[in-house]
N, C-alpha and C positions, 0 to 999 in steps of 0.2 A: 403434490400439487401445491403451488403457491398462489394465494389469492392476493389481488391488488385492488385498490380503490382510488379513484381520482375525482376531484372536484376542481373545476377551473372557471375563472371569469377573466375579463380583460386585465384586471389589476392584481389578482392573486391566484394562487393554486395550492391545493393540498394533495399530496400523493402518499399512499400507504402501501407497504409491502409486508407480507407475513413471512415468518420462518419458524421452523421447528425449534423449540427450546431444548437444550441439552437435558434439562430435568423433567421434560415432558410438557405437553401443551404447546402453545404457540406464542410468539412474540410479534410485535409490530414495530416497524421503523417508519417514521413519519418525516416527510420533507415538505416544508412550507416555503413559498416564495411570495414576495410582495413587491409591487412596483408603485412608487409614489414620488411625485415631483422629480421625475427623471432619474431616480435612483432605484436600483434593484437590490433586494435583500433576500438571501436564502438561508435557511436553517434546517438541519436534520437532527432528529433525536429519536430515542427509543423510550417507550413506556417502561417503567420499572417493575412490571408484573407480567405474569404469563396468563394465558387464557385457555379455557378448556377446548374451544373450537376456533378454527380460522375465521369463521364468520364473526364471532365475538371480537377477535383481535382487530379485524378490519373496521368494524363499526366503531369500536372504542378509539381506534387510531384516527378515524375521520372526525369523530367528536373532539378529540384532543387538538387536532390540527385546526379545526374550525374555531375552537375556543381561542387558540393561540392567535389566529388571524384577527378575530374579533377584538381581542385585547390590544393587539398591535395597531389596528386601524383606528381604535378609539383613543389611542395615545395613553393607555394604562401604563405602558412602560416604553422606554426609548432604547432601542438596540440598533447599533450601527455597525 
């Protein structure tokens, strides 16, 4: 079974999917999207560690995605 997690607003979204890691445990893939000033931006990435449970992988993925969105919307970095 693959767990997924999603958080959406009108300006941004975070989507997380889990997968079984070859070495055991679970990995998470995170996709973030942000809409600002008529421009859309999307980025996908994986966390560099594995988790003991799918639940932990989804929760940490959502945390990482939300942190990424928070930093992007506060202009902590500029990615185009």
